[in-house]
Z-matrix of the N, CA and C atoms (Angstrom, degrees):
N
C 1 1.418
C 2 1.596 1 106.10
N 3 1.374 2 110.58 1 135.78
C 4 1.481 3 116.24 2 -175.83
C 5 1.443 4 104.84 3 -95.23
N 6 1.420 5 117.79 4 129.96
C 7 1.418 6 122.50 5 174.08
C 8 1.595 7 111.19 6 -76.98
N 9 1.187 8 122.87 7 121.87
C 10 1.497 9 124.83 8 171.22
C 11 1.478 10 111.55 9 -83.96
N 12 1.257 11 122.85 10 136.97
C 13 1.484 12 122.58 11 179.67
C 14 1.454 13 107.97 12 -90.80
N 15 1.340 14 120.47 13 -22.94
C 16 1.454 15 116.69 14 -178.38
C 17 1.705 16 112.55 15 -135.91
N 18 1.187 17 115.95 16 89.23
C 19 1.489 18 113.75 17 179.21
C 20 1.576 19 112.49 18 -63.17
N 21 1.292 20 115.69 19 144.51
C 22 1.435 21 124.88 20 -173.96
C 23 1.657 22 109.12 21 -91.58
N 24 1.281 23 115.11 22 127.41
C 25 1.431 24 121.00 23 -176.78
C 26 1.573 25 105.69 24 -79.58
N 27 1.249 26 118.36 25 -13.76
C 28 1.505 27 121.63 26 -178.99
C 29 1.539 28 109.27 27 -106.04
N 30 1.363 29 124.96 28 13.31
C 31 1.367 30 122.65 29 -175.03
C 32 1.521 31 108.95 30 -74.01
N 33 1.305 32 109.70 31 166.55
C 34 1.455 33 118.27 32 -175.94
C 35 1.708 34 104.36 33 -91.32
N 36 1.352 35 114.00 34 -5.78
C 37 1.455 36 115.59 35 178.57
C 38 1.580 37 105.77 36 -94.81
N 39 1.214 38 115.73 37 125.49
C 40 1.467 39 126.26 38 175.13
C 41 1.522 40 112.53 39 -56.94
N 42 1.237 41 124.18 40 -48.83
C 43 1.321 42 119.14 41 177.22
C 44 1.458 43 120.19 42 -68.85
N 45 1.302 44 113.67 43 -25.63
C 46 1.584 45 114.79 44 168.50
C 47 1.551 46 113.39 45 -68.27
N 48 1.229 47 113.25 46 -35.33
C 49 1.494 48 115.46 47 179.38
C 50 1.449 49 110.12 48 -72.71
N 51 1.238 50 121.78 49 -36.96
C 52 1.507 51 124.56 50 173.03
C 53 1.459 52 113.92 51 -63.76
N 54 1.395 53 116.43 52 -41.08
C 55 1.524 54 118.31 53 176.46
C 56 1.487 55 109.14 54 -69.10
N 57 1.296 56 125.54 55 -39.37
C 58 1.490 57 128.33 56 179.62
C 59 1.462 58 107.29 57 -63.41
N 60 1.340 59 120.80 58 -42.77
C 61 1.412 60 125.29 59 178.89
C 62 1.556 61 110.26 60 -66.53
N 63 1.342 62 120.82 61 -44.25
C 64 1.377 63 117.35 62 176.04
C 65 1.539 64 116.79 63 -62.08
N 66 1.319 65 114.67 64 -42.54
C 67 1.548 66 120.30 65 -179.42
C 68 1.593 67 105.43 66 -65.23
N 69 1.427 68 119.54 67 -35.09
C 70 1.432 69 118.49 68 -179.33
C 71 1.599 70 111.25 69 -71.38
N 72 1.371 71 115.10 70 -35.81
C 73 1.354 72 118.34 71 176.56
C 74 1.528 73 114.72 72 -62.84
N 75 1.431 74 110.14 73 -47.10
C 76 1.488 75 119.88 74 177.84
C 77 1.565 76 116.95 75 -57.91
N 78 1.387 77 107.48 76 -27.96
C 79 1.474 78 116.55 77 177.47
C 80 1.569 79 112.87 78 -70.65
N 81 1.247 80 113.09 79 -22.21
C 82 1.511 81 122.90 80 -178.60
C 83 1.418 82 115.03 81 -90.98
N 84 1.448 83 116.18 82 -5.30
C 85 1.451 84 116.29 83 -176.70
C 86 1.484 85 106.80 84 -133.35
N 87 1.459 86 115.65 85 96.29
C 88 1.551 87 124.99 86 -179.55
C 89 1.434 88 114.13 87 -51.33
N 90 1.488 89 119.94 88 -33.16
C 91 1.299 90 122.62 89 -177.20
C 92 1.491 91 118.26 90 -91.49
N 93 1.361 92 109.04 91 1.81
C 94 1.489 93 112.49 92 176.81
C 95 1.607 94 109.34 93 87.59
N 96 1.311 95 109.80 94 170.73
C 97 1.517 96 113.72 95 178.70
C 98 1.511 97 107.52 96 -138.10
N 99 1.326 98 115.35 97 147.80
C 100 1.526 99 122.28 98 179.59
C 101 1.565 100 103.80 99 -71.04
N 102 1.299 101 115.31 100 165.35
C 103 1.473 102 126.15 101 176.26
C 104 1.520 103 108.25 102 -48.39
N 105 1.368 104 114.75 103 -61.83
C 106 1.465 105 121.37 104 -177.39
C 107 1.494 106 116.08 105 -58.94
N 108 1.288 107 116.65 106 -37.00
C 109 1.442 108 119.47 107 177.13
C 110 1.521 109 114.80 108 -65.82
N 111 1.383 110 110.38 109 -42.32
C 112 1.599 111 119.52 110 179.81
C 113 1.623 112 105.99 111 -64.25
N 114 1.212 113 116.93 112 -49.84
C 115 1.485 114 124.56 113 174.88
C 116 1.512 115 110.87 114 -42.45
N 117 1.423 116 109.67 115 -59.75
C 118 1.395 117 119.34 116 -177.80
C 119 1.658 118 118.75 117 -56.83
N 120 1.464 119 106.83 118 -46.87
C 121 1.412 120 107.21 119 174.84
C 122 1.508 121 118.48 120 -63.66
N 123 1.409 122 116.68 121 -40.13
C 124 1.354 123 123.31 122 176.61
C 125 1.584 124 112.28 123 -58.59
N 126 1.300 125 119.68 124 -43.27
C 127 1.427 126 126.00 125 178.91
C 128 1.568 127 107.20 126 -65.35
N 129 1.220 128 116.97 127 -46.36
C 130 1.511 129 125.86 128 -178.69
C 131 1.565 130 111.39 129 -62.31
N 132 1.336 131 114.86 130 -26.49
C 133 1.445 132 116.53 131 175.29
C 134 1.384 133 120.46 132 -74.15
N 135 1.282 134 119.15 133 -24.52
C 136 1.489 135 124.38 134 -176.40
C 137 1.598 136 105.74 135 -159.44
N 138 1.308 137 110.66 136 102.90
C 139 1.457 138 117.50 137 177.50
C 140 1.683 139 115.27 138 -57.09
N 141 1.165 140 116.87 139 -18.69
C 142 1.502 141 119.53 140 -174.71
C 143 1.462 142 107.10 141 -81.97
N 144 1.243 143 122.86 142 -13.29
C 145 1.565 144 125.70 143 -178.44
C 146 1.615 145 104.80 144 -71.59
N 147 1.338 146 113.79 145 121.41
C 148 1.478 147 116.73 146 172.00
C 149 1.637 148 120.17 147 -66.57
N 150 1.140 149 117.34 148 122.26
C 151 1.544 150 115.31 149 -175.50
C 152 1.508 151 117.81 150 -44.77
N 153 1.342 152 115.86 151 -39.00
C 154 1.475 153 116.45 152 177.63
C 155 1.518 154 114.10 153 -72.20
N 156 1.338 155 117.19 154 -32.65
C 157 1.510 156 118.55 155 168.75
C 158 1.539 157 114.45 156 -64.45
N 159 1.279 158 114.29 157 -40.49
C 160 1.464 159 114.31 158 174.22
C 161 1.522 160 113.67 159 -62.66
N 162 1.313 161 115.21 160 -39.52
C 163 1.519 162 117.80 161 -176.23
C 164 1.524 163 103.15 162 -69.02
N 165 1.290 164 124.39 163 -44.39
C 166 1.419 165 127.44 164 175.45
C 167 1.563 166 115.60 165 -50.03
N 168 1.336 167 110.83 166 -48.67
C 169 1.426 168 120.77 167 -178.84
C 170 1.596 169 109.99 168 -63.15
N 171 1.268 170 112.09 169 -47.53
C 172 1.638 171 116.77 170 -175.93
C 173 1.519 172 107.75 171 -66.02
N 174 1.451 173 115.43 172 -32.78
C 175 1.433 174 121.97 173 -179.52
C 176 1.532 175 106.12 174 -62.89
N 177 1.169 176 122.07 175 -39.68
C 178 1.514 177 127.86 176 -174.25
C 179 1.486 178 113.27 177 -93.03
N 180 1.214 179 123.28 178 -4.14
C 181 1.537 180 129.41 179 -169.83
C 182 1.462 181 102.87 180 -50.75
N 183 1.327 182 117.65 181 -63.73
C 184 1.513 183 120.47 182 -168.93
C 185 1.513 184 110.77 183 -64.48
N 186 1.317 185 122.24 184 -29.38
C 187 1.485 186 122.09 185 177.68
C 188 1.469 187 108.78 186 -76.22
N 189 1.310 188 121.14 187 -31.12
C 190 1.420 189 119.91 188 -176.58
C 191 1.494 190 115.55 189 -86.56
N 192 1.315 191 111.86 190 -32.07
C 193 1.558 192 122.05 191 -178.24
C 194 1.584 193 113.05 192 -121.34
N 195 1.270 194 120.39 193 56.76
C 196 1.447 195 120.33 194 -174.82
C 197 1.457 196 112.14 195 -66.06
N 198 1.384 197 114.04 196 -18.89
C 199 1.493 198 125.87 197 -175.33
C 200 1.690 199 107.15 198 -86.22
N 201 1.251 200 115.42 199 -7.87
C 202 1.475 201 121.71 200 -178.82
C 203 1.439 202 118.86 201 -124.67
N 204 1.277 203 121.10 202 -23.85
C 205 1.568 204 126.80 203 -172.05
C 206 1.437 205 112.57 204 -136.42
N 207 1.342 206 120.40 205 141.03
C 208 1.378 207 116.43 206 174.71
C 209 1.569 208 107.24 207 -145.93
N 210 1.393 209 122.06 208 169.39
C 211 1.452 210 118.11 209 -175.79
C 212 1.513 211 103.35 210 -123.51
N 213 1.313 212 115.62 211 102.80
C 214 1.602 213 119.86 212 -176.78
C 215 1.651 214 108.14 213 -66.86
N 216 1.319 215 117.22 214 -17.58
C 217 1.407 216 122.65 215 -177.74
C 218 1.577 217 108.63 216 -160.17
N 219 1.359 218 115.10 217 161.13
C 220 1.479 219 117.46 218 -176.35
C 221 1.548 220 113.33 219 -55.31
N 222 1.219 221 118.76 220 125.82
C 223 1.473 222 120.86 221 174.80
C 224 1.488 223 114.14 222 88.05
N 225 1.352 224 118.15 223 -4.45
C 226 1.455 225 116.66 224 -176.66
C 227 1.509 226 109.11 225 -113.67
N 228 1.225 227 119.63 226 134.06
C 229 1.477 228 131.73 227 -177.42
C 230 1.448 229 111.93 228 -113.85
N 231 1.251 230 118.89 229 134.66
C 232 1.470 231 122.88 230 -167.72
C 233 1.538 232 109.47 231 -151.38
N 234 1.303 233 112.34 232 135.57
C 235 1.591 234 114.82 233 176.82
C 236 1.404 235 109.32 234 -65.57
N 237 1.319 236 117.64 235 142.62
C 238 1.499 237 121.96 236 176.69
C 239 1.455 238 115.52 237 -60.84
N 240 1.241 239 115.17 238 -27.61
C 241 1.536 240 124.74 239 -176.64
C 242 1.579 241 105.61 240 -63.00
N 243 1.205 242 120.63 241 -21.85
C 244 1.418 243 123.91 242 179.65
C 245 1.574 244 118.22 243 -97.67
N 246 1.310 245 116.00 244 -4.47
C 247 1.360 246 128.63 245 178.00
C 248 1.589 247 116.76 246 -48.58
């Protein structure tokens, strides 16, 4: 599986749009977001995103984008640029 460095928010692939949205949201929160907050913000950004797809994308966010996101503590997601 190839790791993409920049997901496209305008992609035809739903998961890529969700990942791009998640990274964009995390970039706006220097202190990071808890799991539930991140899920809520992603869902609020686009009502067409299926909740289980959002959940799956957030679950794999660290694995897919280790160069962009990290977890300083359990359940907290943070952009690497604020480490």
